[in-house]
N, CA, C and O of each residue as an XYZ file, in Angstrom:
684
protein
N       7.551     44.838      2.845
C       7.939     43.592      3.478
C       6.961     43.162      4.573
O       6.623     41.980      4.632
N       6.486     44.063      5.446
C       5.554     43.621      6.478
C       4.277     43.013      5.892
O       3.685     42.117      6.492
N       3.852     43.501      4.718
C       2.666     42.946      4.095
C       2.901     41.492      3.684
O       2.012     40.657      3.848
N       4.065     41.183      3.161
C       4.398     39.812      2.771
C       4.394     38.912      4.005
O       3.881     37.795      3.960
N       4.960     39.393      5.093
C       4.993     38.633      6.342
C       3.579     38.359      6.838
O       3.276     37.243      7.259
N       2.714     39.367      6.793
C       1.343     39.205      7.242
C       0.611     38.179      6.381
O      -0.120     37.345      6.915
N       0.788     38.221      5.079
C       0.168     37.256      4.182
C       0.683     35.852      4.486
O      -0.089     34.893      4.499
N       1.978     35.736      4.729
C       2.575     34.439      5.085
C       1.926     33.880      6.352
O       1.617     32.690      6.414
N       1.720     34.721      7.354
C       1.083     34.269      8.591
C      -0.345     33.804      8.344
O      -0.767     32.780      8.882
N      -1.087     34.547      7.537
C      -2.463     34.158      7.251
C      -2.526     32.815      6.520
O      -3.357     31.966      6.844
N      -1.656     32.630      5.546
C      -1.640     31.366      4.806
C      -1.247     30.221      5.719
O      -1.828     29.139      5.635
N      -0.270     30.439      6.590
C       0.150     29.386      7.525
C      -0.973     28.999      8.464
O      -1.202     27.815      8.712
N      -1.674     29.993      8.989
C      -2.780     29.714      9.901
C      -3.903     28.991      9.175
O      -4.474     28.045      9.717
N      -4.231     29.413      7.965
C      -5.302     28.773      7.199
C      -4.950     27.330      6.872
O      -5.805     26.448      6.943
N      -3.702     27.087      6.516
C      -3.281     25.721      6.190
C      -3.398     24.823      7.408
O      -3.790     23.663      7.282
N      -3.069     25.333      8.574
C      -3.154     24.545      9.791
C      -4.595     24.261     10.156
O      -4.926     23.144     10.556
N      -5.444     25.244     10.026
C      -6.836     25.085     10.419
C      -7.553     24.117      9.488
O      -8.334     23.285      9.950
N      -7.301     24.209      8.181
C      -8.070     23.428      7.240
C      -7.417     22.108      6.856
O      -7.994     21.359      6.067
N      -6.255     21.799      7.374
C      -5.587     20.584      6.937
C      -6.265     19.350      7.522
O      -6.533     19.276      8.721
N      -6.534     18.392      6.654
C      -7.097     17.112      7.037
C      -6.213     16.062      6.385
O      -5.958     16.109      5.182
N      -5.760     15.136      7.171
C      -4.861     14.150      6.586
C      -5.526     12.784      6.593
O      -6.165     12.381      7.565
N      -5.357     12.095      5.495
C      -5.859     10.732      5.382
C      -4.793      9.778      5.912
O      -3.610     10.116      5.960
N      -5.218      8.608      6.301
C      -4.305      7.593      6.800
C      -4.112      6.520      5.739
O      -5.065      6.116      5.072
N      -2.884      6.066      5.589
C      -2.585      4.938      4.711
C      -2.467      3.702      5.591
O      -1.522      3.573      6.369
N      -3.424      2.802      5.466
C      -3.437      1.570      6.256
C      -2.753      0.478      5.435
O      -3.297      0.028      4.426
N      -1.586      0.060      5.855
C      -0.831     -0.967      5.139
C      -1.286     -2.335      5.642
O      -1.041     -2.700      6.791
N      -1.947     -3.077      4.770
C      -2.511     -4.369      5.151
C      -1.393     -5.304      5.610
O      -0.415     -5.525      4.896
N      -1.557     -5.843      6.808
C      -0.565     -6.752      7.360
C       0.651     -6.067      7.944
O       1.584     -6.732      8.393
N       0.653     -4.732      7.943
C       1.788     -3.945      8.458
C       3.090     -4.433      7.835
O       3.191     -4.528      6.611
N       4.077     -4.739      8.653
C       5.394     -5.112      8.102
C       5.422     -6.523      7.494
O       6.408     -6.890      6.854
N       4.362     -7.318      7.681
C       4.322     -8.661      7.087
C       3.636     -8.670      5.726
O       3.762     -9.637      4.974
N       2.910     -7.597      5.404
C       2.327     -7.451      4.088
C       1.159     -8.375      3.800
O       0.530     -8.917      4.709
N       0.884     -8.542      2.520
C      -0.233     -9.332      1.995
C       0.302    -10.709      1.638
O       0.804    -10.924      0.535
N       0.191    -11.631      2.572
C       0.756    -12.972      2.425
C      -0.166    -14.002      3.069
O      -0.979    -13.656      3.926
N      -0.046    -15.268      2.660
C      -0.872    -16.314      3.280
C      -0.537    -16.487      4.765
O       0.555    -16.148      5.222
N      -1.506    -17.020      5.492
C      -1.271    -17.362      6.890
C      -1.440    -16.224      7.877
O      -1.176    -16.406      9.065
N      -1.873    -15.054      7.422
C      -2.089    -13.912      8.325
C      -3.558    -13.857      8.732
O      -4.435    -14.302      7.991
N      -3.815    -13.309      9.910
C      -5.195    -13.087     10.342
C      -5.552    -11.634     10.019
O      -5.355    -10.744     10.846
N      -6.071    -11.403      8.826
C      -6.388    -10.047      8.396
C      -7.641     -9.505      9.061
O      -7.828     -8.290      9.115
N      -8.507    -10.378      9.570
C      -9.658     -9.905     10.339
C      -9.177     -9.228     11.608
O      -9.656     -8.151     11.961
N      -8.238     -9.850     12.291
C      -7.667     -9.247     13.494
C      -6.972     -7.934     13.163
O      -7.119     -6.951     13.889
N      -6.215     -7.913     12.069
C      -5.540     -6.679     11.648
C      -6.570     -5.573     11.413
O      -6.402     -4.464     11.921
N      -7.631     -5.852     10.656
C      -8.645     -4.839     10.331
C      -9.367     -4.350     11.581
O      -9.700     -3.169     11.684
N      -9.612     -5.248     12.528
C     -10.310     -4.858     13.754
C      -9.482     -3.917     14.625
O     -10.027     -3.271     15.521
N      -8.193     -3.831     14.380
C      -7.332     -2.923     15.142
C      -7.135     -1.578     14.440
O      -6.299     -0.777     14.860
N      -7.894     -1.329     13.382
C      -7.805     -0.076     12.633
C      -9.181      0.556     12.519
O     -10.196     -0.139     12.489
N      -9.204      1.870     12.456
C     -10.434      2.599     12.168
C     -10.245      3.279     10.828
O      -9.296      4.038     10.632
N     -11.147      3.004      9.916
C     -11.051      3.512      8.552
C     -12.078      4.622      8.346
O     -13.236      4.497      8.745
N     -11.633      5.712      7.714
C     -12.509      6.829      7.397
C     -12.493      7.084      5.897
O     -11.550      6.708      5.200
N     -13.551      7.729      5.409
C     -13.631      8.116      4.002
C     -12.378      8.892      3.634
O     -11.933      9.758      4.388
N     -11.815      8.588      2.488
C     -10.593      9.182      1.913
C      -9.304      8.641      2.511
O      -8.223      9.117      2.164
N      -9.390      7.656      3.402
C      -8.190      6.938      3.809
C      -7.771      6.043      2.643
O      -8.533      5.809      1.705
N      -6.550      5.556      2.731
C      -6.049      4.604      1.747
C      -5.840      3.262      2.431
O      -5.479      3.194      3.606
N      -6.071      2.206      1.682
C      -5.662      0.882      2.127
C      -4.632      0.423      1.112
O      -4.881      0.470     -0.093
N      -3.485     -0.015      1.584
C      -2.441     -0.410      0.639
C      -2.008     -1.842      0.897
O      -1.931     -2.312      2.032
N      -1.733     -2.505     -0.200
C      -1.342     -3.911     -0.187
C       0.077     -4.005     -0.722
O       0.376     -3.471     -1.790
N       0.958     -4.685      0.018
C       2.349     -4.891     -0.392
C       2.586     -6.391     -0.500
O       2.362     -7.133      0.456
N       3.043     -6.833     -1.673
C       3.203     -8.259     -1.912
C       4.088     -8.478     -3.132
O       4.418     -7.534     -3.849
N       4.471     -9.735     -3.362
C       5.242    -10.082     -4.560
C       4.272    -10.173     -5.731
O       3.382    -11.023     -5.758
N       4.463     -9.279     -6.695
C       3.492     -9.179     -7.789
C       3.462    -10.409     -8.690
O       2.490    -10.609     -9.419
N       4.482    -11.217     -8.656
C       4.465    -12.432     -9.473
C       3.678    -13.562     -8.807
O       3.386    -14.575     -9.442
N       3.334    -13.387     -7.518
C       2.642    -14.454     -6.792
C       1.205    -14.120     -6.416
O       0.349    -15.004     -6.412
N       0.927    -12.860     -6.101
C      -0.374    -12.510     -5.543
C      -0.974    -11.323     -6.289
O      -0.337    -10.731     -7.160
N      -2.215    -10.986     -5.932
C      -2.900     -9.818     -6.459
C      -3.986     -9.429     -5.469
O      -4.107    -10.030     -4.401
N      -4.777     -8.421     -5.826
C      -5.859     -7.953     -4.965
C      -7.089     -7.720     -5.834
O      -7.007     -7.083     -6.885
N      -8.210     -8.233     -5.394
C      -9.493     -7.972     -6.044
C     -10.441     -7.367     -5.019
O     -10.510     -7.825     -3.879
N     -11.169     -6.336     -5.432
C     -12.276     -5.848     -4.612
C     -13.513     -6.583     -5.092
O     -13.852     -6.549     -6.275
N     -14.187     -7.252     -4.156
C     -15.341     -8.080     -4.491
C     -16.519     -7.705     -3.592
O     -16.391     -6.874     -2.693
N     -17.665     -8.331     -3.853
C     -18.811     -8.147     -2.958
C     -18.731     -9.185     -1.835
O     -17.790     -9.978     -1.785
N     -19.710     -9.179     -0.945
C     -19.655    -10.089      0.204
C     -19.689    -11.550     -0.223
O     -19.034    -12.389      0.395
N     -20.442    -11.863     -1.271
C     -20.501    -13.246     -1.751
C     -19.134    -13.696     -2.256
O     -18.687    -14.800     -1.945
N     -18.473    -12.843     -3.034
C     -17.131    -13.167     -3.514
C     -16.153    -13.339     -2.363
O     -15.281    -14.206     -2.398
N     -16.309    -12.503     -1.342
C     -15.454    -12.594     -0.151
C     -15.689    -13.913      0.581
O     -14.745    -14.626      0.921
N     -16.962    -14.224      0.817
C     -17.297    -15.439      1.570
C     -16.874    -16.708      0.828
O     -16.465    -17.685      1.454
N     -16.973    -16.695     -0.517
C     -16.702    -17.896     -1.320
C     -15.348    -17.872     -2.019
O     -15.016    -18.803     -2.753
N     -14.565    -16.823     -1.801
C     -13.251    -16.677     -2.444
C     -13.352    -16.756     -3.967
O     -12.593    -17.478     -4.614
N     -14.295    -16.006     -4.528
C     -14.444    -15.941     -5.980
C     -14.330    -14.498     -6.443
O     -14.686    -13.571     -5.715
N     -13.834    -14.316     -7.656
C     -13.679    -12.968     -8.213
C     -14.817    -12.612     -9.163
O     -14.764    -11.577     -9.828
N     -15.853    -13.463     -9.235
C     -17.007    -13.163    -10.092
C     -17.607    -11.824     -9.671
O     -17.899    -11.611     -8.494
N     -17.790    -10.927    -10.631
C     -18.381     -9.625    -10.340
C     -17.455     -8.687     -9.600
O     -17.924     -7.750     -8.955
N     -16.146     -8.910     -9.673
C     -15.187     -8.025     -8.982
C     -15.344     -6.603     -9.493
O     -15.575     -6.387    -10.683
N     -15.221     -5.642     -8.603
C     -15.351     -4.232     -8.987
C     -13.996     -3.554     -9.137
O     -13.933     -2.393     -9.541
N     -12.931     -4.243     -8.825
C     -11.586     -3.697     -8.997
C     -10.554     -4.789     -8.855
O     -10.766     -5.763     -8.132
N      -9.428     -4.632     -9.545
C      -8.323     -5.580     -9.349
C      -6.998     -4.855     -9.536
O      -6.875     -3.948    -10.358
N      -6.020     -5.274     -8.760
C      -4.701     -4.649     -8.736
C      -3.648     -5.748     -8.714
O      -3.873     -6.828     -8.168
N      -2.490     -5.461     -9.316
C      -1.446     -6.488     -9.361
C      -0.044     -5.892     -9.412
O       0.881     -6.540     -9.901
N       0.127     -4.680     -8.920
C       1.439     -4.021     -9.013
C       2.409     -4.473     -7.932
O       3.619     -4.297     -8.075
N       1.896     -5.054     -6.851
C       2.741     -5.419     -5.726
C       2.835     -4.310     -4.689
O       3.307     -4.530     -3.574
N       2.387     -3.125     -5.061
C       2.359     -1.967     -4.160
C       1.124     -1.153     -4.532
O       1.217     -0.121     -5.197
N      -0.027     -1.637     -4.090
C      -1.298     -1.058     -4.507
C      -1.866     -0.135     -3.432
O      -1.972     -0.507     -2.264
N      -2.228      1.075     -3.851
C      -2.847      2.061     -2.970
C      -4.275      2.246     -3.444
O      -4.507      2.669     -4.577
N      -5.237      1.929     -2.580
C      -6.648      1.969     -2.961
C      -7.355      3.003     -2.091
O      -7.337      2.924     -0.863
N      -7.978      3.972     -2.756
C      -8.712      5.020     -2.057
C     -10.043      4.476     -1.563
O     -10.807      3.892     -2.331
N     -10.313      4.667     -0.298
C     -11.595      4.278      0.299
C     -12.474      5.529      0.292
O     -12.506      6.281      1.265
N     -13.185      5.740     -0.815
C     -13.850      7.026     -1.021
C     -15.327      7.064     -0.632
O     -15.996      8.077     -0.831
N     -15.837      5.959     -0.078
C     -17.234      5.921      0.356
C     -17.320      5.275      1.736
O     -16.513      4.417      2.094
N     -18.322      5.712      2.499
C     -18.590      5.087      3.794
C     -19.394      3.820      3.528
O     -20.591      3.881      3.247
N     -18.731      2.680      3.619
C     -19.362      1.383      3.370
C     -18.394      0.288      3.800
O     -17.285      0.569      4.255
N     -18.823     -0.962      3.651
C     -17.929     -2.089      3.899
C     -17.281     -2.487      2.574
O     -17.963     -2.672      1.565
N     -15.955     -2.616      2.595
C     -15.185     -3.050      1.432
C     -14.697     -4.475      1.683
O     -14.389     -4.850      2.815
N     -14.632     -5.262      0.606
C     -14.155     -6.636      0.669
C     -13.014     -6.812     -0.335
O     -13.164     -6.496     -1.515
N     -11.877     -7.317      0.138
C     -10.718     -7.549     -0.723
C     -10.254     -8.995     -0.558
O     -10.225     -9.530      0.550
N      -9.892     -9.612     -1.679
C      -9.359    -10.976     -1.638
C      -8.173    -11.087     -2.586
O      -7.984    -10.245     -3.464
N      -7.383    -12.129     -2.399
C      -6.348    -12.493     -3.368
C      -7.011    -13.432     -4.363
O      -7.621    -14.425     -3.964
N      -6.898    -13.131     -5.660
C      -7.562    -13.918     -6.679
C      -6.750    -15.067     -7.221
O      -7.227    -15.794     -8.093
N      -5.529    -15.258     -6.731
C      -4.666    -16.343     -7.223
C      -4.735    -17.578     -6.337
O      -3.805    -18.385     -6.337
N      -5.798    -17.740     -5.595
C      -5.917    -18.887     -4.697
C      -5.520    -18.578     -3.271
O      -5.791    -19.371     -2.369
N      -4.888    -17.451     -3.051
C      -4.461    -17.088     -1.701
C      -5.616    -16.842     -0.748
O      -5.456    -16.944      0.469
N      -6.773    -16.522     -1.292
C      -7.948    -16.280     -0.449
C      -8.246    -17.508      0.415
O      -8.634    -17.374      1.576
N      -8.064    -18.703     -0.153
C      -8.326    -19.935      0.595
C      -7.301    -20.154      1.711
O      -7.516    -20.980      2.599
N      -6.191    -19.418      1.664
C      -5.154    -19.491      2.704
C      -5.207    -18.262      3.618
O      -4.238    -17.946      4.307
N      -6.356    -17.576      3.612
C      -6.548    -16.454      4.530
C      -6.284    -15.080      3.947
O      -6.398    -14.082      4.658
N      -5.934    -15.002      2.669
C      -5.631    -13.696      2.073
C      -6.916    -12.996      1.640
O      -7.223    -12.879      0.453
N      -7.652    -12.539      2.647
C      -8.860    -11.755      2.419
C      -9.063    -10.850      3.620
O      -8.761    -11.208      4.759
N      -9.585     -9.664      3.330
C      -9.796     -8.692      4.396
C     -11.042     -7.878      4.075
O     -11.294     -7.519      2.925
N     -11.806     -7.599      5.107
C     -13.005     -6.777      4.997
C     -12.833     -5.591      5.935
O     -12.467     -5.763      7.098
N     -13.097     -4.388      5.434
C     -12.946     -3.194      6.264
C     -14.211     -2.350      6.189
O     -14.813     -2.203      5.125
N     -14.600     -1.803      7.322
C     -15.753     -0.912      7.395
C     -15.239      0.514      7.418
O     -14.483      0.893      8.312
N     -15.651      1.308      6.430
C     -15.212      2.699      6.321
C     -16.310      3.602      6.871
O     -17.467      3.527      6.457
N     -15.918      4.458      7.816
C     -16.843      5.378      8.481
C     -16.821      6.743      7.801
O     -15.825      7.113      7.180
N     -17.919      7.493      7.916
C     -17.891      8.877      7.423
C     -16.837      9.672      8.182
O     -16.452      9.311      9.294
N     -16.377     10.754      7.571
C     -15.399     11.606      8.252
C     -15.996     12.143      9.535
O     -17.167     12.520      9.551
N     -15.215     12.189     10.627
C     -15.730     12.771     11.861
C     -15.865     14.282     11.674
O     -15.127     14.876     10.888
N     -16.794     14.904     12.385
C     -16.927     16.358     12.263
C     -15.683     17.049     12.806
O     -15.008     16.508     13.682
N     -15.374     18.242     12.294
C     -14.214     18.960     12.823
C     -14.452     19.333     14.276
O     -15.595     19.521     14.692
N     -13.384     19.439     15.048
C     -13.555     19.787     16.463
C     -14.131     21.189     16.593
O     -13.741     22.110     15.876
N     -15.056     21.328     17.513
C     -15.616     22.658     17.765
C     -14.847     23.310     18.896
O     -14.160     22.637     19.665
N     -14.966     24.627     18.991
C     -14.230     25.327     20.046
C     -14.864     25.095     21.398
O     -14.220     25.305     22.426
N     -16.113     24.667     21.418
C     -16.733     24.311     22.686
C     -17.605     23.097     22.458
O     -18.491     23.105     21.604
N     -17.352     22.062     23.221
C     -18.111     20.824     23.106
C     -19.230     20.834     24.138
O     -18.973     21.016     25.328
N     -20.465     20.642     23.696
C     -21.598     20.634     24.620
C     -21.781     19.228     25.169
O     -21.579     18.239     24.465
N     -22.162     19.157     26.415
C     -22.423     17.866     27.050
C     -23.900     17.547     26.927
O     -24.668     18.341     26.385
N     -24.299     16.394     27.424
C     -25.687     15.970     27.332
C     -26.617     16.923     28.071
O     -27.772     17.080     27.676
N     -26.136     17.563     29.135
C     -26.998     18.478     29.884
C     -26.968     19.891     29.306
O     -27.544     20.807     29.892
N     -26.304     20.079     28.162
C     -26.309     21.373     27.499
C     -25.250     22.343     27.999
O     -25.149     23.462     27.496
N     -24.462     21.930     28.978
C     -23.432     22.815     29.518
C     -22.226     22.774     28.600
O     -21.761     21.697     28.226
N     -21.729     23.912     28.244
C     -20.602     24.005     27.322
C     -19.305     23.748     28.059
O     -19.094     24.251     29.162
N     -18.432     22.957     27.440
C     -17.120     22.669     28.013
C     -16.054     23.080     27.011
O     -15.622     22.260     26.201
N     -15.621     24.339     27.049
C     -14.655     24.806     26.061
C     -13.277     24.192     26.214
O     -12.437     24.368     25.331
N     -13.014     23.491     27.283
C     -11.693     22.910     27.488
C     -11.681     21.419     27.199
O     -10.907     20.680     27.808
N     -12.533     20.960     26.270
C     -12.500     19.555     25.902
C     -11.156     19.241     25.257
O     -10.437     20.146     24.833
N     -10.821     17.956     25.186
C      -9.528     17.552     24.613
C      -9.417     17.987     23.159
O      -8.359     18.448     22.730
N     -10.503     17.844     22.393
C     -10.462     18.233     20.980
C     -10.236     19.731     20.833
O      -9.441     20.163     19.999
N     -10.931     20.519     21.638
C     -10.774     21.968     21.547
C      -9.365     22.390     21.957
O      -8.767     23.267     21.333
N      -8.835     21.759     23.012
C      -7.472     22.105     23.444
C      -6.453     21.735     22.383
O      -5.521     22.498     22.131
N      -6.614     20.562     21.750
C      -5.674     20.136     20.715
C      -5.724     21.078     19.522
O      -4.682     21.427     18.967
N      -6.922     21.495     19.120
C      -7.068     22.397     17.988
C      -6.407     23.735     18.300
O      -5.649     24.263     17.486
N      -6.700     24.293     19.503
C      -6.106     25.581     19.878
C      -4.599     25.465     20.008
O      -3.871     26.393     19.656
N      -4.125     24.332     20.509
C      -2.686     24.134     20.654
C      -2.006     24.135     19.291
O      -0.962     24.764     19.123
N      -2.589     23.433     18.311
C      -2.011     23.406     16.967
C      -2.005     24.774     16.326
O      -1.036     25.145     15.664
N      -3.081     25.535     16.513
C      -3.158     26.879     15.956
C      -2.125     27.775     16.627
O      -1.442     28.546     15.953
N      -2.006     27.681     17.946
C      -1.038     28.504     18.674
C       0.384     28.190     18.242
O       1.191     29.096     18.031
N       0.692     26.887     18.109
C       2.041     26.507     17.679
C       2.349     27.038     16.285
O       3.461     27.503     16.034
N       1.380     26.975     15.375
C       1.598     27.475     14.015
C       1.830     28.972     14.003
O       2.718     29.466     13.308
N       1.038     29.684     14.765
C       1.214     31.137     14.810
C       2.562     31.507     15.429
O       3.239     32.415     14.949
N       2.946     30.808     16.486
C       4.253     31.086     17.106
C       5.387     30.797     16.137
O       6.343     31.567     16.046
N       5.283     29.686     15.411
C       6.308     29.359     14.429
C       6.368     30.438     13.356
O       7.452     30.869     12.965
N       5.206     30.874     12.881
C       5.166     31.930     11.872
C       5.775     33.217     12.375
O       6.515     33.880     11.649
N       5.473     33.579     13.610
C       6.047     34.801     14.188
C       7.554     34.675     14.346
O       8.291     35.627     14.089
N       8.007     33.512     14.764
C       9.449     33.297     14.941
C      10.173     33.395     13.602
O      11.212     34.048     13.495
N       9.613     32.738     12.575
C      10.222     32.808     11.247
C      10.210     34.242     10.742
O      11.191     34.716     10.169
N       9.083     34.937     10.960
C       9.003     36.346     10.547
C      10.025     37.212     11.265
O      10.623     38.096     10.652
N      10.234     36.972     12.560
C      11.205     37.757     13.304
C      12.610     37.525     12.747
O      13.383     38.467     12.572
N      12.930     36.255     12.472
C      14.245     35.955     11.909
C      14.398     36.603     10.536
O      15.436     37.183     10.218
N      13.348     36.493      9.735
C      13.383     36.985      8.366
C      13.460     38.508      8.316
O      14.253     39.076      7.566
N      12.626     39.158      9.122
C      12.559     40.617      9.059
C      13.390     41.320     10.133
O      14.007     42.355      9.883
N      13.393     40.743     11.319
C      13.975     41.469     12.445
C      15.419     41.198     12.707
O      16.037     41.928     13.483
N      15.987     40.206     12.115
C      17.375     39.875     12.435
C      18.377     40.557     11.518
O      19.585     40.416     11.707
N      17.901     41.277     10.552
C      18.811     41.990      9.662
C      19.268     41.183      8.482
O      20.179     41.597      7.765
N      18.635     39.996      8.254
C      19.008     39.196      7.082
C      18.580     39.895      5.798
O      19.225     39.762      4.758
N      17.489     40.638      5.888
C      16.990     41.295      4.675
C      17.041     42.796      4.854
O      16.665     43.539      3.947
């Protein structure tokens, strides 16, 4: 039994250390993909990273989504579109660091239904010590503290579960 507990702790710690979560950016938030919204303002309030999702929510009988190039975006045309969706609940993986252009191809683009997002490369994982410009190491940076805090919480949770499982007489 102690071997199983030890393996459980190792797996829990590894999952915490290596977990990276993508963000699902819902275009227009609770107002969705509809005419009359300022999607440029919405996009400027979000930071997009590789492997994030952008999702569009709309009435599928009225609207759709096309991924286009900058010319298609500027002119509201779907010529040369590289993707199109029409389910009303579309989840699109942003799998490259680049600028993406999305428009509504049913005429909604002329009513503001277009959005452009800049996707950034994934940020590097937090290091245990962040060096400053003068080369002095600062092991208590916010990123390092957050990482250590998450690891500590996971280990404590694992130990607590193990104590209940093994030490309380349940088994």
